[in-house]
Chimera marker file (.cmm) of the C-alpha trace (Angstrom):
<marker_set name="trace">
<marker id="1" x="-11.558" y="-8.597" z="-9.193" r="1" g="1" b="0" radius="0.5"/>
<marker id="2" x="-11.521" y="-11.708" z="-7.042" r="1" g="1" b="0" radius="0.5"/>
<marker id="3" x="-9.233" y="-12.566" z="-4.179" r="1" g="1" b="0" radius="0.5"/>
<marker id="4" x="-8.297" y="-15.792" z="-2.468" r="1" g="1" b="0" radius="0.5"/>
<marker id="5" x="-6.579" y="-16.488" z="0.818" r="1" g="1" b="0" radius="0.5"/>
<marker id="6" x="-3.619" y="-18.808" z="1.152" r="1" g="1" b="0" radius="0.5"/>
<marker id="7" x="-0.761" y="-19.850" z="3.354" r="1" g="1" b="0" radius="0.5"/>
<marker id="8" x="2.948" y="-20.161" z="2.624" r="1" g="1" b="0" radius="0.5"/>
<marker id="9" x="3.955" y="-23.824" z="2.702" r="1" g="1" b="0" radius="0.5"/>
<marker id="10" x="7.645" y="-23.462" z="1.910" r="1" g="1" b="0" radius="0.5"/>
<marker id="11" x="10.196" y="-22.669" z="-0.739" r="1" g="1" b="0" radius="0.5"/>
<marker id="12" x="11.943" y="-24.609" z="-3.469" r="1" g="1" b="0" radius="0.5"/>
<marker id="13" x="13.820" y="-23.852" z="-6.656" r="1" g="1" b="0" radius="0.5"/>
<marker id="14" x="13.152" y="-24.461" z="-10.324" r="1" g="1" b="0" radius="0.5"/>
<marker id="15" x="15.471" y="-24.299" z="-13.307" r="1" g="1" b="0" radius="0.5"/>
<marker id="16" x="14.915" y="-22.235" z="-16.434" r="1" g="1" b="0" radius="0.5"/>
<marker id="17" x="15.649" y="-23.508" z="-19.935" r="1" g="1" b="0" radius="0.5"/>
<marker id="18" x="19.068" y="-21.800" z="-19.776" r="1" g="1" b="0" radius="0.5"/>
<marker id="19" x="19.882" y="-23.543" z="-16.504" r="1" g="1" b="0" radius="0.5"/>
<marker id="20" x="19.372" y="-20.548" z="-14.210" r="1" g="1" b="0" radius="0.5"/>
<marker id="21" x="18.073" y="-21.297" z="-10.714" r="1" g="1" b="0" radius="0.5"/>
<marker id="22" x="14.848" y="-19.468" z="-9.810" r="1" g="1" b="0" radius="0.5"/>
<marker id="23" x="13.788" y="-19.441" z="-6.127" r="1" g="1" b="0" radius="0.5"/>
<marker id="24" x="10.080" y="-20.261" z="-5.857" r="1" g="1" b="0" radius="0.5"/>
<marker id="25" x="7.544" y="-19.895" z="-3.056" r="1" g="1" b="0" radius="0.5"/>
<marker id="26" x="4.926" y="-22.614" z="-2.629" r="1" g="1" b="0" radius="0.5"/>
<marker id="27" x="1.480" y="-21.445" z="-1.482" r="1" g="1" b="0" radius="0.5"/>
<marker id="28" x="-1.553" y="-23.453" z="-0.420" r="1" g="1" b="0" radius="0.5"/>
<marker id="29" x="-4.422" y="-21.362" z="-1.779" r="1" g="1" b="0" radius="0.5"/>
<marker id="30" x="-8.043" y="-22.120" z="-0.962" r="1" g="1" b="0" radius="0.5"/>
<marker id="31" x="-10.512" y="-23.524" z="-0.729" r="1" g="1" b="0" radius="0.5"/>
<marker id="32" x="-12.132" y="-20.306" z="0.468" r="1" g="1" b="0" radius="0.5"/>
<marker id="33" x="-15.806" y="-19.902" z="1.275" r="1" g="1" b="0" radius="0.5"/>
<marker id="34" x="-18.058" y="-16.892" z="0.741" r="1" g="1" b="0" radius="0.5"/>
<marker id="35" x="-19.200" y="-16.128" z="4.288" r="1" g="1" b="0" radius="0.5"/>
<marker id="36" x="-21.449" y="-13.120" z="3.609" r="1" g="1" b="0" radius="0.5"/>
<marker id="37" x="-22.192" y="-10.392" z="1.071" r="1" g="1" b="0" radius="0.5"/>
<marker id="38" x="-21.842" y="-6.658" z="1.672" r="1" g="1" b="0" radius="0.5"/>
<marker id="39" x="-24.414" y="-4.711" z="-0.353" r="1" g="1" b="0" radius="0.5"/>
<marker id="40" x="-24.436" y="-1.087" z="-1.433" r="1" g="1" b="0" radius="0.5"/>
<marker id="41" x="-27.833" y="-0.480" z="0.202" r="1" g="1" b="0" radius="0.5"/>
<marker id="42" x="-26.911" y="-1.853" z="3.624" r="1" g="1" b="0" radius="0.5"/>
<marker id="43" x="-23.145" y="-1.290" z="3.875" r="1" g="1" b="0" radius="0.5"/>
<marker id="44" x="-22.430" y="1.425" z="1.279" r="1" g="1" b="0" radius="0.5"/>
<marker id="45" x="-20.182" y="-0.754" z="-0.899" r="1" g="1" b="0" radius="0.5"/>
<marker id="46" x="-20.246" y="-4.105" z="-2.668" r="1" g="1" b="0" radius="0.5"/>
<marker id="47" x="-17.934" y="-6.824" z="-1.408" r="1" g="1" b="0" radius="0.5"/>
<marker id="48" x="-17.854" y="-10.440" z="-0.338" r="1" g="1" b="0" radius="0.5"/>
<marker id="49" x="-16.406" y="-11.714" z="2.903" r="1" g="1" b="0" radius="0.5"/>
<marker id="50" x="-14.303" y="-14.813" z="2.356" r="1" g="1" b="0" radius="0.5"/>
<marker id="51" x="-12.888" y="-17.219" z="4.909" r="1" g="1" b="0" radius="0.5"/>
<marker id="52" x="-10.000" y="-19.672" z="4.841" r="1" g="1" b="0" radius="0.5"/>
<marker id="53" x="-8.643" y="-22.567" z="6.916" r="1" g="1" b="0" radius="0.5"/>
<marker id="54" x="-11.035" y="-24.565" z="9.070" r="1" g="1" b="0" radius="0.5"/>
<marker id="55" x="-10.883" y="-24.296" z="12.844" r="1" g="1" b="0" radius="0.5"/>
<marker id="56" x="-12.941" y="-25.318" z="15.853" r="1" g="1" b="0" radius="0.5"/>
<marker id="57" x="-11.718" y="-22.642" z="18.282" r="1" g="1" b="0" radius="0.5"/>
<marker id="58" x="-13.791" y="-19.496" z="17.820" r="1" g="1" b="0" radius="0.5"/>
<marker id="59" x="-15.609" y="-17.144" z="20.155" r="1" g="1" b="0" radius="0.5"/>
<marker id="60" x="-19.403" y="-17.171" z="20.282" r="1" g="1" b="0" radius="0.5"/>
<marker id="61" x="-20.078" y="-14.062" z="18.154" r="1" g="1" b="0" radius="0.5"/>
<marker id="62" x="-17.977" y="-15.395" z="15.261" r="1" g="1" b="0" radius="0.5"/>
<marker id="63" x="-19.438" y="-18.889" z="15.654" r="1" g="1" b="0" radius="0.5"/>
<marker id="64" x="-22.919" y="-17.380" z="15.347" r="1" g="1" b="0" radius="0.5"/>
<marker id="65" x="-21.854" y="-15.438" z="12.252" r="1" g="1" b="0" radius="0.5"/>
<marker id="66" x="-20.761" y="-18.668" z="10.530" r="1" g="1" b="0" radius="0.5"/>
<marker id="67" x="-23.764" y="-20.713" z="11.704" r="1" g="1" b="0" radius="0.5"/>
<marker id="68" x="-26.205" y="-18.039" z="10.462" r="1" g="1" b="0" radius="0.5"/>
<marker id="69" x="-24.734" y="-18.338" z="6.962" r="1" g="1" b="0" radius="0.5"/>
<marker id="70" x="-24.355" y="-22.172" z="7.021" r="1" g="1" b="0" radius="0.5"/>
<marker id="71" x="-20.597" y="-21.974" z="6.468" r="1" g="1" b="0" radius="0.5"/>
<marker id="72" x="-17.930" y="-24.076" z="8.241" r="1" g="1" b="0" radius="0.5"/>
<marker id="73" x="-15.972" y="-22.373" z="11.025" r="1" g="1" b="0" radius="0.5"/>
<marker id="74" x="-12.993" y="-20.605" z="9.445" r="1" g="1" b="0" radius="0.5"/>
<marker id="75" x="-9.878" y="-19.079" z="10.979" r="1" g="1" b="0" radius="0.5"/>
<marker id="76" x="-9.181" y="-16.165" z="8.605" r="1" g="1" b="0" radius="0.5"/>
<marker id="77" x="-11.760" y="-13.631" z="7.363" r="1" g="1" b="0" radius="0.5"/>
<marker id="78" x="-11.124" y="-11.001" z="4.674" r="1" g="1" b="0" radius="0.5"/>
<marker id="79" x="-13.298" y="-8.763" z="2.537" r="1" g="1" b="0" radius="0.5"/>
<marker id="80" x="-12.789" y="-8.540" z="-1.209" r="1" g="1" b="0" radius="0.5"/>
<marker id="81" x="-14.490" y="-5.899" z="-3.329" r="1" g="1" b="0" radius="0.5"/>
<marker id="82" x="-16.164" y="-7.356" z="-6.401" r="1" g="1" b="0" radius="0.5"/>
<marker id="83" x="-17.618" y="-5.874" z="-9.582" r="1" g="1" b="0" radius="0.5"/>
<marker id="84" x="-20.723" y="-8.062" z="-9.796" r="1" g="1" b="0" radius="0.5"/>
<marker id="85" x="-22.146" y="-9.263" z="-6.484" r="1" g="1" b="0" radius="0.5"/>
<marker id="86" x="-24.690" y="-11.519" z="-8.205" r="1" g="1" b="0" radius="0.5"/>
<marker id="87" x="-21.907" y="-13.895" z="-9.329" r="1" g="1" b="0" radius="0.5"/>
<marker id="88" x="-21.343" y="-15.102" z="-5.759" r="1" g="1" b="0" radius="0.5"/>
<marker id="89" x="-23.569" y="-16.942" z="-3.300" r="1" g="1" b="0" radius="0.5"/>
<marker id="90" x="-23.158" y="-17.293" z="0.455" r="1" g="1" b="0" radius="0.5"/>
<marker id="91" x="-21.503" y="-20.650" z="1.169" r="1" g="1" b="0" radius="0.5"/>
<marker id="92" x="-19.959" y="-20.891" z="-2.309" r="1" g="1" b="0" radius="0.5"/>
<marker id="93" x="-16.528" y="-22.527" z="-2.406" r="1" g="1" b="0" radius="0.5"/>
<marker id="94" x="-13.820" y="-20.584" z="-4.243" r="1" g="1" b="0" radius="0.5"/>
<marker id="95" x="-10.723" y="-22.382" z="-5.517" r="1" g="1" b="0" radius="0.5"/>
<marker id="96" x="-7.832" y="-21.472" z="-7.810" r="1" g="1" b="0" radius="0.5"/>
<marker id="97" x="-10.039" y="-22.417" z="-10.756" r="1" g="1" b="0" radius="0.5"/>
<marker id="98" x="-11.338" y="-18.804" z="-10.728" r="1" g="1" b="0" radius="0.5"/>
<marker id="99" x="-8.010" y="-17.813" z="-12.323" r="1" g="1" b="0" radius="0.5"/>
<marker id="100" x="-7.013" y="-18.492" z="-15.921" r="1" g="1" b="0" radius="0.5"/>
<marker id="101" x="-3.567" y="-19.490" z="-17.135" r="1" g="1" b="0" radius="0.5"/>
<marker id="102" x="-1.484" y="-16.357" z="-17.617" r="1" g="1" b="0" radius="0.5"/>
<marker id="103" x="-3.541" y="-14.079" z="-15.331" r="1" g="1" b="0" radius="0.5"/>
<marker id="104" x="-1.578" y="-11.397" z="-13.494" r="1" g="1" b="0" radius="0.5"/>
<marker id="105" x="-1.816" y="-11.972" z="-9.748" r="1" g="1" b="0" radius="0.5"/>
<marker id="106" x="-1.195" y="-9.507" z="-6.930" r="1" g="1" b="0" radius="0.5"/>
<marker id="107" x="0.070" y="-11.147" z="-3.735" r="1" g="1" b="0" radius="0.5"/>
<marker id="108" x="-0.197" y="-9.413" z="-0.353" r="1" g="1" b="0" radius="0.5"/>
<marker id="109" x="1.456" y="-10.747" z="2.776" r="1" g="1" b="0" radius="0.5"/>
<marker id="110" x="3.402" y="-9.855" z="5.910" r="1" g="1" b="0" radius="0.5"/>
<marker id="111" x="7.178" y="-9.777" z="6.234" r="1" g="1" b="0" radius="0.5"/>
<marker id="112" x="8.989" y="-11.664" z="8.981" r="1" g="1" b="0" radius="0.5"/>
<marker id="113" x="8.820" y="-9.780" z="12.274" r="1" g="1" b="0" radius="0.5"/>
<marker id="114" x="12.270" y="-9.101" z="13.739" r="1" g="1" b="0" radius="0.5"/>
<marker id="115" x="11.202" y="-7.119" z="16.803" r="1" g="1" b="0" radius="0.5"/>
<marker id="116" x="12.944" y="-3.966" z="17.971" r="1" g="1" b="0" radius="0.5"/>
<marker id="117" x="16.140" y="-3.725" z="15.925" r="1" g="1" b="0" radius="0.5"/>
<marker id="118" x="19.049" y="-1.307" z="15.896" r="1" g="1" b="0" radius="0.5"/>
<marker id="119" x="20.183" y="0.884" z="13.026" r="1" g="1" b="0" radius="0.5"/>
<marker id="120" x="22.811" y="-1.546" z="11.730" r="1" g="1" b="0" radius="0.5"/>
<marker id="121" x="20.339" y="-4.390" z="11.271" r="1" g="1" b="0" radius="0.5"/>
<marker id="122" x="17.322" y="-2.303" z="10.268" r="1" g="1" b="0" radius="0.5"/>
<marker id="123" x="18.915" y="0.224" z="7.899" r="1" g="1" b="0" radius="0.5"/>
<marker id="124" x="22.386" y="-1.163" z="7.150" r="1" g="1" b="0" radius="0.5"/>
<marker id="125" x="24.329" y="1.551" z="8.965" r="1" g="1" b="0" radius="0.5"/>
<marker id="126" x="28.056" y="0.991" z="9.359" r="1" g="1" b="0" radius="0.5"/>
<marker id="127" x="28.249" y="1.660" z="13.099" r="1" g="1" b="0" radius="0.5"/>
<marker id="128" x="31.066" y="3.209" z="15.070" r="1" g="1" b="0" radius="0.5"/>
<marker id="129" x="34.772" y="2.394" z="15.183" r="1" g="1" b="0" radius="0.5"/>
<marker id="130" x="35.678" y="-1.169" z="16.097" r="1" g="1" b="0" radius="0.5"/>
<marker id="131" x="38.910" y="-0.448" z="17.989" r="1" g="1" b="0" radius="0.5"/>
<marker id="132" x="41.024" y="2.271" z="19.678" r="1" g="1" b="0" radius="0.5"/>
<marker id="133" x="38.933" y="2.260" z="22.845" r="1" g="1" b="0" radius="0.5"/>
<marker id="134" x="35.599" y="2.869" z="21.155" r="1" g="1" b="0" radius="0.5"/>
<marker id="135" x="32.606" y="1.575" z="23.074" r="1" g="1" b="0" radius="0.5"/>
<marker id="136" x="29.934" y="2.422" z="20.492" r="1" g="1" b="0" radius="0.5"/>
<marker id="137" x="30.413" y="-0.351" z="17.954" r="1" g="1" b="0" radius="0.5"/>
<marker id="138" x="26.760" y="-0.802" z="17.001" r="1" g="1" b="0" radius="0.5"/>
<marker id="139" x="25.287" y="2.476" z="18.226" r="1" g="1" b="0" radius="0.5"/>
<marker id="140" x="23.742" y="5.019" z="15.887" r="1" g="1" b="0" radius="0.5"/>
<marker id="141" x="25.667" y="8.138" z="16.902" r="1" g="1" b="0" radius="0.5"/>
<marker id="142" x="24.258" y="11.606" z="16.300" r="1" g="1" b="0" radius="0.5"/>
<marker id="143" x="21.045" y="11.838" z="14.270" r="1" g="1" b="0" radius="0.5"/>
<marker id="144" x="19.895" y="15.418" z="14.864" r="1" g="1" b="0" radius="0.5"/>
<marker id="145" x="21.053" y="18.596" z="13.190" r="1" g="1" b="0" radius="0.5"/>
<marker id="146" x="22.472" y="21.662" z="14.917" r="1" g="1" b="0" radius="0.5"/>
<marker id="147" x="20.443" y="24.561" z="16.309" r="1" g="1" b="0" radius="0.5"/>
<marker id="148" x="17.827" y="24.594" z="13.589" r="1" g="1" b="0" radius="0.5"/>
<marker id="149" x="15.600" y="22.551" z="13.769" r="1" g="1" b="0" radius="0.5"/>
<marker id="150" x="17.278" y="21.089" z="16.889" r="1" g="1" b="0" radius="0.5"/>
<marker id="151" x="15.644" y="17.695" z="16.449" r="1" g="1" b="0" radius="0.5"/>
<marker id="152" x="15.842" y="14.802" z="13.980" r="1" g="1" b="0" radius="0.5"/>
<marker id="153" x="14.000" y="15.348" z="10.714" r="1" g="1" b="0" radius="0.5"/>
<marker id="154" x="10.700" y="13.578" z="10.247" r="1" g="1" b="0" radius="0.5"/>
<marker id="155" x="11.193" y="10.244" z="8.487" r="1" g="1" b="0" radius="0.5"/>
<marker id="156" x="14.770" y="9.837" z="9.783" r="1" g="1" b="0" radius="0.5"/>
<marker id="157" x="15.955" y="6.238" z="9.775" r="1" g="1" b="0" radius="0.5"/>
<marker id="158" x="16.116" y="5.250" z="13.447" r="1" g="1" b="0" radius="0.5"/>
<marker id="159" x="16.138" y="2.027" z="15.446" r="1" g="1" b="0" radius="0.5"/>
<marker id="160" x="12.679" y="0.561" z="16.002" r="1" g="1" b="0" radius="0.5"/>
<marker id="161" x="10.220" y="-2.155" z="14.982" r="1" g="1" b="0" radius="0.5"/>
<marker id="162" x="11.611" y="-4.081" z="12.028" r="1" g="1" b="0" radius="0.5"/>
<marker id="163" x="9.495" y="-6.373" z="9.875" r="1" g="1" b="0" radius="0.5"/>
<marker id="164" x="5.895" y="-7.511" z="10.346" r="1" g="1" b="0" radius="0.5"/>
<marker id="165" x="4.818" y="-5.056" z="7.631" r="1" g="1" b="0" radius="0.5"/>
<marker id="166" x="2.210" y="-5.648" z="4.967" r="1" g="1" b="0" radius="0.5"/>
<marker id="167" x="3.775" y="-5.778" z="1.501" r="1" g="1" b="0" radius="0.5"/>
<marker id="168" x="2.209" y="-6.244" z="-1.926" r="1" g="1" b="0" radius="0.5"/>
<marker id="169" x="3.937" y="-7.769" z="-4.939" r="1" g="1" b="0" radius="0.5"/>
<marker id="170" x="2.451" y="-7.603" z="-8.435" r="1" g="1" b="0" radius="0.5"/>
<link id1="1" id2="2" r="1" g="1" b="0" radius="0.2"/>
<link id1="2" id2="3" r="1" g="1" b="0" radius="0.2"/>
<link id1="3" id2="4" r="1" g="1" b="0" radius="0.2"/>
<link id1="4" id2="5" r="1" g="1" b="0" radius="0.2"/>
<link id1="5" id2="6" r="1" g="1" b="0" radius="0.2"/>
<link id1="6" id2="7" r="1" g="1" b="0" radius="0.2"/>
<link id1="7" id2="8" r="1" g="1" b="0" radius="0.2"/>
<link id1="8" id2="9" r="1" g="1" b="0" radius="0.2"/>
<link id1="9" id2="10" r="1" g="1" b="0" radius="0.2"/>
<link id1="10" id2="11" r="1" g="1" b="0" radius="0.2"/>
<link id1="11" id2="12" r="1" g="1" b="0" radius="0.2"/>
<link id1="12" id2="13" r="1" g="1" b="0" radius="0.2"/>
<link id1="13" id2="14" r="1" g="1" b="0" radius="0.2"/>
<link id1="14" id2="15" r="1" g="1" b="0" radius="0.2"/>
<link id1="15" id2="16" r="1" g="1" b="0" radius="0.2"/>
<link id1="16" id2="17" r="1" g="1" b="0" radius="0.2"/>
<link id1="17" id2="18" r="1" g="1" b="0" radius="0.2"/>
<link id1="18" id2="19" r="1" g="1" b="0" radius="0.2"/>
<link id1="19" id2="20" r="1" g="1" b="0" radius="0.2"/>
<link id1="20" id2="21" r="1" g="1" b="0" radius="0.2"/>
<link id1="21" id2="22" r="1" g="1" b="0" radius="0.2"/>
<link id1="22" id2="23" r="1" g="1" b="0" radius="0.2"/>
<link id1="23" id2="24" r="1" g="1" b="0" radius="0.2"/>
<link id1="24" id2="25" r="1" g="1" b="0" radius="0.2"/>
<link id1="25" id2="26" r="1" g="1" b="0" radius="0.2"/>
<link id1="26" id2="27" r="1" g="1" b="0" radius="0.2"/>
<link id1="27" id2="28" r="1" g="1" b="0" radius="0.2"/>
<link id1="28" id2="29" r="1" g="1" b="0" radius="0.2"/>
<link id1="29" id2="30" r="1" g="1" b="0" radius="0.2"/>
<link id1="30" id2="31" r="1" g="1" b="0" radius="0.2"/>
<link id1="31" id2="32" r="1" g="1" b="0" radius="0.2"/>
<link id1="32" id2="33" r="1" g="1" b="0" radius="0.2"/>
<link id1="33" id2="34" r="1" g="1" b="0" radius="0.2"/>
<link id1="34" id2="35" r="1" g="1" b="0" radius="0.2"/>
<link id1="35" id2="36" r="1" g="1" b="0" radius="0.2"/>
<link id1="36" id2="37" r="1" g="1" b="0" radius="0.2"/>
<link id1="37" id2="38" r="1" g="1" b="0" radius="0.2"/>
<link id1="38" id2="39" r="1" g="1" b="0" radius="0.2"/>
<link id1="39" id2="40" r="1" g="1" b="0" radius="0.2"/>
<link id1="40" id2="41" r="1" g="1" b="0" radius="0.2"/>
<link id1="41" id2="42" r="1" g="1" b="0" radius="0.2"/>
<link id1="42" id2="43" r="1" g="1" b="0" radius="0.2"/>
<link id1="43" id2="44" r="1" g="1" b="0" radius="0.2"/>
<link id1="44" id2="45" r="1" g="1" b="0" radius="0.2"/>
<link id1="45" id2="46" r="1" g="1" b="0" radius="0.2"/>
<link id1="46" id2="47" r="1" g="1" b="0" radius="0.2"/>
<link id1="47" id2="48" r="1" g="1" b="0" radius="0.2"/>
<link id1="48" id2="49" r="1" g="1" b="0" radius="0.2"/>
<link id1="49" id2="50" r="1" g="1" b="0" radius="0.2"/>
<link id1="50" id2="51" r="1" g="1" b="0" radius="0.2"/>
<link id1="51" id2="52" r="1" g="1" b="0" radius="0.2"/>
<link id1="52" id2="53" r="1" g="1" b="0" radius="0.2"/>
<link id1="53" id2="54" r="1" g="1" b="0" radius="0.2"/>
<link id1="54" id2="55" r="1" g="1" b="0" radius="0.2"/>
<link id1="55" id2="56" r="1" g="1" b="0" radius="0.2"/>
<link id1="56" id2="57" r="1" g="1" b="0" radius="0.2"/>
<link id1="57" id2="58" r="1" g="1" b="0" radius="0.2"/>
<link id1="58" id2="59" r="1" g="1" b="0" radius="0.2"/>
<link id1="59" id2="60" r="1" g="1" b="0" radius="0.2"/>
<link id1="60" id2="61" r="1" g="1" b="0" radius="0.2"/>
<link id1="61" id2="62" r="1" g="1" b="0" radius="0.2"/>
<link id1="62" id2="63" r="1" g="1" b="0" radius="0.2"/>
<link id1="63" id2="64" r="1" g="1" b="0" radius="0.2"/>
<link id1="64" id2="65" r="1" g="1" b="0" radius="0.2"/>
<link id1="65" id2="66" r="1" g="1" b="0" radius="0.2"/>
<link id1="66" id2="67" r="1" g="1" b="0" radius="0.2"/>
<link id1="67" id2="68" r="1" g="1" b="0" radius="0.2"/>
<link id1="68" id2="69" r="1" g="1" b="0" radius="0.2"/>
<link id1="69" id2="70" r="1" g="1" b="0" radius="0.2"/>
<link id1="70" id2="71" r="1" g="1" b="0" radius="0.2"/>
<link id1="71" id2="72" r="1" g="1" b="0" radius="0.2"/>
<link id1="72" id2="73" r="1" g="1" b="0" radius="0.2"/>
<link id1="73" id2="74" r="1" g="1" b="0" radius="0.2"/>
<link id1="74" id2="75" r="1" g="1" b="0" radius="0.2"/>
<link id1="75" id2="76" r="1" g="1" b="0" radius="0.2"/>
<link id1="76" id2="77" r="1" g="1" b="0" radius="0.2"/>
<link id1="77" id2="78" r="1" g="1" b="0" radius="0.2"/>
<link id1="78" id2="79" r="1" g="1" b="0" radius="0.2"/>
<link id1="79" id2="80" r="1" g="1" b="0" radius="0.2"/>
<link id1="80" id2="81" r="1" g="1" b="0" radius="0.2"/>
<link id1="81" id2="82" r="1" g="1" b="0" radius="0.2"/>
<link id1="82" id2="83" r="1" g="1" b="0" radius="0.2"/>
<link id1="83" id2="84" r="1" g="1" b="0" radius="0.2"/>
<link id1="84" id2="85" r="1" g="1" b="0" radius="0.2"/>
<link id1="85" id2="86" r="1" g="1" b="0" radius="0.2"/>
<link id1="86" id2="87" r="1" g="1" b="0" radius="0.2"/>
<link id1="87" id2="88" r="1" g="1" b="0" radius="0.2"/>
<link id1="88" id2="89" r="1" g="1" b="0" radius="0.2"/>
<link id1="89" id2="90" r="1" g="1" b="0" radius="0.2"/>
<link id1="90" id2="91" r="1" g="1" b="0" radius="0.2"/>
<link id1="91" id2="92" r="1" g="1" b="0" radius="0.2"/>
<link id1="92" id2="93" r="1" g="1" b="0" radius="0.2"/>
<link id1="93" id2="94" r="1" g="1" b="0" radius="0.2"/>
<link id1="94" id2="95" r="1" g="1" b="0" radius="0.2"/>
<link id1="95" id2="96" r="1" g="1" b="0" radius="0.2"/>
<link id1="96" id2="97" r="1" g="1" b="0" radius="0.2"/>
<link id1="97" id2="98" r="1" g="1" b="0" radius="0.2"/>
<link id1="98" id2="99" r="1" g="1" b="0" radius="0.2"/>
<link id1="99" id2="100" r="1" g="1" b="0" radius="0.2"/>
<link id1="100" id2="101" r="1" g="1" b="0" radius="0.2"/>
<link id1="101" id2="102" r="1" g="1" b="0" radius="0.2"/>
<link id1="102" id2="103" r="1" g="1" b="0" radius="0.2"/>
<link id1="103" id2="104" r="1" g="1" b="0" radius="0.2"/>
<link id1="104" id2="105" r="1" g="1" b="0" radius="0.2"/>
<link id1="105" id2="106" r="1" g="1" b="0" radius="0.2"/>
<link id1="106" id2="107" r="1" g="1" b="0" radius="0.2"/>
<link id1="107" id2="108" r="1" g="1" b="0" radius="0.2"/>
<link id1="108" id2="109" r="1" g="1" b="0" radius="0.2"/>
<link id1="109" id2="110" r="1" g="1" b="0" radius="0.2"/>
<link id1="110" id2="111" r="1" g="1" b="0" radius="0.2"/>
<link id1="111" id2="112" r="1" g="1" b="0" radius="0.2"/>
<link id1="112" id2="113" r="1" g="1" b="0" radius="0.2"/>
<link id1="113" id2="114" r="1" g="1" b="0" radius="0.2"/>
<link id1="114" id2="115" r="1" g="1" b="0" radius="0.2"/>
<link id1="115" id2="116" r="1" g="1" b="0" radius="0.2"/>
<link id1="116" id2="117" r="1" g="1" b="0" radius="0.2"/>
<link id1="117" id2="118" r="1" g="1" b="0" radius="0.2"/>
<link id1="118" id2="119" r="1" g="1" b="0" radius="0.2"/>
<link id1="119" id2="120" r="1" g="1" b="0" radius="0.2"/>
<link id1="120" id2="121" r="1" g="1" b="0" radius="0.2"/>
<link id1="121" id2="122" r="1" g="1" b="0" radius="0.2"/>
<link id1="122" id2="123" r="1" g="1" b="0" radius="0.2"/>
<link id1="123" id2="124" r="1" g="1" b="0" radius="0.2"/>
<link id1="124" id2="125" r="1" g="1" b="0" radius="0.2"/>
<link id1="125" id2="126" r="1" g="1" b="0" radius="0.2"/>
<link id1="126" id2="127" r="1" g="1" b="0" radius="0.2"/>
<link id1="127" id2="128" r="1" g="1" b="0" radius="0.2"/>
<link id1="128" id2="129" r="1" g="1" b="0" radius="0.2"/>
<link id1="129" id2="130" r="1" g="1" b="0" radius="0.2"/>
<link id1="130" id2="131" r="1" g="1" b="0" radius="0.2"/>
<link id1="131" id2="132" r="1" g="1" b="0" radius="0.2"/>
<link id1="132" id2="133" r="1" g="1" b="0" radius="0.2"/>
<link id1="133" id2="134" r="1" g="1" b="0" radius="0.2"/>
<link id1="134" id2="135" r="1" g="1" b="0" radius="0.2"/>
<link id1="135" id2="136" r="1" g="1" b="0" radius="0.2"/>
<link id1="136" id2="137" r="1" g="1" b="0" radius="0.2"/>
<link id1="137" id2="138" r="1" g="1" b="0" radius="0.2"/>
<link id1="138" id2="139" r="1" g="1" b="0" radius="0.2"/>
<link id1="139" id2="140" r="1" g="1" b="0" radius="0.2"/>
<link id1="140" id2="141" r="1" g="1" b="0" radius="0.2"/>
<link id1="141" id2="142" r="1" g="1" b="0" radius="0.2"/>
<link id1="142" id2="143" r="1" g="1" b="0" radius="0.2"/>
<link id1="143" id2="144" r="1" g="1" b="0" radius="0.2"/>
<link id1="144" id2="145" r="1" g="1" b="0" radius="0.2"/>
<link id1="145" id2="146" r="1" g="1" b="0" radius="0.2"/>
<link id1="146" id2="147" r="1" g="1" b="0" radius="0.2"/>
<link id1="147" id2="148" r="1" g="1" b="0" radius="0.2"/>
<link id1="148" id2="149" r="1" g="1" b="0" radius="0.2"/>
<link id1="149" id2="150" r="1" g="1" b="0" radius="0.2"/>
<link id1="150" id2="151" r="1" g="1" b="0" radius="0.2"/>
<link id1="151" id2="152" r="1" g="1" b="0" radius="0.2"/>
<link id1="152" id2="153" r="1" g="1" b="0" radius="0.2"/>
<link id1="153" id2="154" r="1" g="1" b="0" radius="0.2"/>
<link id1="154" id2="155" r="1" g="1" b="0" radius="0.2"/>
<link id1="155" id2="156" r="1" g="1" b="0" radius="0.2"/>
<link id1="156" id2="157" r="1" g="1" b="0" radius="0.2"/>
<link id1="157" id2="158" r="1" g="1" b="0" radius="0.2"/>
<link id1="158" id2="159" r="1" g="1" b="0" radius="0.2"/>
<link id1="159" id2="160" r="1" g="1" b="0" radius="0.2"/>
<link id1="160" id2="161" r="1" g="1" b="0" radius="0.2"/>
<link id1="161" id2="162" r="1" g="1" b="0" radius="0.2"/>
<link id1="162" id2="163" r="1" g="1" b="0" radius="0.2"/>
<link id1="163" id2="164" r="1" g="1" b="0" radius="0.2"/>
<link id1="164" id2="165" r="1" g="1" b="0" radius="0.2"/>
<link id1="165" id2="166" r="1" g="1" b="0" radius="0.2"/>
<link id1="166" id2="167" r="1" g="1" b="0" radius="0.2"/>
<link id1="167" id2="168" r="1" g="1" b="0" radius="0.2"/>
<link id1="168" id2="169" r="1" g="1" b="0" radius="0.2"/>
<link id1="169" id2="170" r="1" g="1" b="0" radius="0.2"/>
</marker_set>
């Protein structure tokens, strides 16, 4: 299995043969560089560390890590487990040419962060009454049960951090 790093550029739409509109995400993938190899003897597993997107603002430990391996300074670093470590060399450039037409691709990314959000926005709750003197239009109301257990159940949908979660799409 090989992985590449990319960045979302934008969105557009394409049309199918029947005329249906399909929303499409445009990604800029690669070039990525193999920064170092993780071996079973030294690290306990086999993987390659790949980097993406050039930068010139890095701290000294990371700058030394790149200089030691003769790789340009890169902003993002990720590890990808591989089946055969001998296929990759430190400093090797990886592009989308490692994939073949029709390959299934798994994409992992982060959702938009929306900060601390209430129950209506985060979970689609209906909220309280809108009129007749009600002052709890967007509040959550009661979430606990009665005497037993006397607290909200674990996993209850409550207000809190919404978004900025890692999601994977196959």
